[in-house]
N, C-alpha and C positions, 0 to 999 in steps of 0.2 A: 818497680820491683816489689810484691810483698811475700814477706818470708819470714820463719821465724829461728831465732838460731841461740845458739849458748852465748854466754855472755863476752867469750872470746872469740865470738862470730863463725864458730863451728856450727855444718848443718847435717853432722854425725854423729856418729861414737868412733867410730872408726872408716877405714876406705870401704867400700862394699857394707855398709851398714845401711838399712834403712829406720829413717830419724824415727818413724813411725812407734818405735822402743822405747823410747822418754815416755809416748803417751800410754803406751802397755801398762809401764811401771810406776806410772801414776808421778811421776819425778821433771814432767815438763810445765808445771805451773800455771797450764791450759792453753800453754801459747800458741799449739797448733790448733787447736779448736778455734781459737780467736782470731788467728790466720785467716784460716779461712773462712769468719762474719767478714772476718772487714773488706774481703772482695767485694761484698754486696754492699758495706759504706764507701765504701770506693768509685762506686760504680761500674765495675766491671764488666763486660758485657761479653769477655771470652779469656781463659787462664791458657799461657801459655810454659810449656815442661820442654826441657829437654829430652831426650833418648836415652841418655844415659841415666836417668834419675829412675826410669819405668824399669828397666835394665834392672838394675840391680833390687828392686822393690821387690821385680818378678823372682829373683836370686833370693832372698831373702827374704820373706814374706813374714808379715807382721798379723796374727789376727785380733781385731780389737773388742772387746765384752760387749765395748760402749762406742757406736756408728758419731764419727765425726760430723760438724753440718757440712752441708753440700751448698755449696753458693748459687742461691735463687736467681742471681741477673745475668749470671754465663749463659749464653747461647751456644757454647762449644768447647771442647780439650782441646786444644791444639798444643800436637807434638811435632818438634821440628826435629827430622830425620834421616837427615840429609846422605847419610850412609847406607838405609834401606837393611835394619838392620833387625827390624822387629815384627815377626810373626803374632801380628793381631790376633786376641782373642775375644775382647767386648771392641766392640765400636760404635756405640752408640754414645752419639754424638761428640763423636770424633770427628776434626779435622786433622790432616796430617803435612806437613811444610817439608821436602824435600826438592833435590837436587835436578836440574833438567838432563843431567848423564849416571842417573842411577839406575840401576839393571830393568833391565827388561820381567824379571821373575816378579821383581819387589810392585811395577808397578802393576804387573796382572794380577798381586794376591789382594793390593787395595782396591782393583775394577771387580773380583771376584767378591768383596767380601760389602760392594756397595757403602765404601768409604769415600769419604768429600777429598780432596787430594790440589796443591798447589805449588809448582816448582819454581824455584827460584835460585837463580844462577849454574854454573858451569863448572867453577871454579873446585877448588879442597874445601872450601869451607858452602854452607848455605847464603847466597846475598840476603843479608836480614833485612836491609831496607829495602829493599826491593820485595823481600817479604810482607814486610808493614805495609808495603805499598799496597799488594793484592788483597792481602785483609783487611785493611781502610775498602777497597773497592769492593768486597762482599758485604760489608755495612758494620766491620768491627770500628768502634771509634774509642775506645778505652780500653785498652789490655793489661790484664793483671801477668807479667811477669813470675814465676814460681818455682824457678830455679833448675836444675840444680849450679856446683855454683861454676860449671864450664859454662852453661851459655849465659849465666848471669853474669858471668866476665866478659864475654865477647862482646853481649849489649852495652855491657860500661866502655868498654873499649872503644866502641863506634859511636858513643854516645846516643844513644838509643832509649835510656831510661829518663824519664821525663822526672818519677818523683819515686823514693824509699822510702816505703814502709816496712818497718821491720819490729818485728814483739821479740821481745830476749828473752829467753827463757832463763831461772835462777840454775843455769848450770855452769861451771868451767868442764871442758873438756879435756883442752890440751891436741899433743899429738904434732908432728911434721909434715906428716903426709892427709893426715884427717880433710875432710871436703872442709872449705869454708864457703863463705856467702861467696865474695867474687875470687874463681879461681880461672886468673891469666897471663899472662906473659909480664914480665917485670916492666916497671915505666923507666925511660933514660932519662926523663927532665921532670920537676916539678913543677912545671909550664901546663903538663896531662893530669893531674891531680884534678879530679871530678870534687869540687866544692857544692857544699849543700848549704842551704837555707833549712833552718829549723821552722814547719810548722805546727807540728805540736807532739808532746808528750804526756803521757799517762798512765799510773800502774793500771795493773789490769790481772784478772787471774788471779790466781793465789803466788803472789810472787813474781812474776814477770812484768814486764815495761814496753809501752808501747812508742813507740820515736816514728815521726813523720816529718821525713825532708821535702824539700823541692830543691833540685839536680838544677843547680844556677848556670 
């Protein structure tokens, strides 16, 4: 996982808000751009995002005066859209992961628009482990998980995150319902806490800090 957040672990200003507004306002300490550059430094050959994040970005679009760094080593932008909710407009470099029992209309959309897709699981949610095996078979060896909090939390709870790379922006946001780095069900036991081993830390950008952990 490689993302940026506030010092209190928030990844947006409030629910249904695009985090790019921090960047547009010049208050993110360059954390957004630095996180994008780290995908290349960490040798990520594909970037994973949840559909919820893209839907929020679509509803709350932020125009940036200066473009962000675009990772060069990534071969695809991989979106997990299990419920088939997105009407795709931009399709270049896109790979969609969905469920086997998603609607025929959604599959027809993907086919009509020439979008590469894989199916993984028939349950309530995408079978993440199966999806990762299929992505591996397609040639992806080191994927960068980029959020939002829901998909981050799902990967965390299933033990599918090997490393956590977090750029902490010089912001404190707060909020009881504001999305965080990991949004998932509550733990029932301390035994299930993900223990981390610190690999690297350094000041970056304008007041931001990069922390890099291995998940034990």
